[in-house]
C-alpha angles and dihedrals in degrees: 000000000000124000119207105213112165106132119211123265095258094048095040126272117252133208107219144187133202122272113263132189108295121233122222112273096213121172099281111135110251122201122217121192113212121195113179117190099208134068125293091244131122092287093048092049091048091057091050092047090052091055094045091050090050091053092047092052088054093055101266109134117193110237093017108060104349140042132187129219101199132191135167118210093190095215093303111132094198090052090047091056092048093049092045090057091049094049094047091047089058089060099224122190091244140344133231112210135186129199131015097268091052094050090047091052092050092046089057089055102045142017095177110047108087113248125197112195130199127200102007119152114225102347090187097062089042088059097240096120135020092228140335090256096044113030088184100194142041096301131086136144150110128325111200101197144025124206092259089074090075090069090054091052090051091049093051092048092051091046092059095035109026093174096064116127102168127043124191114213114205105209140146109247092197091067112082092216091052091063090046092052092050090049092052091051091048088057092062101031094098090056088060093042094238137125116224123221120193115226114190118228112214127115122003097255092053092049091051093049092046096050093043092052092047093049092062096106142037135275095034135141142173138239116194111205119209108265135133095256093053091050093047092048096036095127093049094049093049090048092048091051091052094043092051094039093239119156107227142190118209132196100231137043095239090068089062094045087055091056105281120141104235137359125193124176147080128321097260095192091054089056090055091051089051091049087067090064091056092047090050091053092050092049088052093056108273122134125230091211105065129102121284137169112233114221108207117200132169118025119009114264098234136089112276116249131213109279095029115135114240114209116243116262092240091058102037107034119111123165092013119155120194114192106193141081100265122109112254125206113264089231089081117093127219093013120164128194137203115203 
């Protein structure tokens, strides 16, 4: 029997494999290595809690039949490499990984221990899987975004600030998917009558210098792409946008709850809960490498081209959070307001 398990863009896209005969779970203690690429703050702990709860719901009780070896690399690539080596050396039954640099570090350490990733942009171009339909190795997981999302971010930004002519894109150039996302946005920028300016996201001081330099002018706004650095420095980025009076669109709801203007993206905690289902299947004997047929739903997973129709916000938005005083159409789902 084959299971088609590619989740839609706004709920997180999943790389899947067909159901195989399940082994007996038994009571043998299993060990899961967990390497999270963001900070060990409230948001990082919430992600971990969502995964743990998902595992518990599937019958895995911490201390009885499963244990977790957990590390947070906090957006530091060198730390991610060191932690990856430690986790692999401990020979866990499987590994849960978050962010592109973390998965890359783990891939360098092992080609045999199963790895389930969460929130990785374009795992194919990053070299983690052969294709979405056939992962082909020891790595599988969930990809939150496709490049077409950049056009939606541009649309939202122009909706709230129609006079914008320059848009700064905060991205990590070291992540292959980050360059692809910027390229896809460049392809539609002329349709929105804007010029895009890349702002590198690395350490805090560089982010502050980059945003301050970009803000020297009028009719400017920001788009914050999903990447480890942006998540680690979320509070700083939100504060810089406010300080420089830059309207900004963010990839996750927690940016908006911290004072950002708009967030548009997937429910990141739901992806962590879903990752537990993949981990459960691996622990019961399934392989992440075998053939699967991806079932794409929602928006097409390709860069938008000039002439493409972009669905209206009121019809397409899911998990959108507006954080200002204006009235928002009731057609939007999961909308929050600040008076």
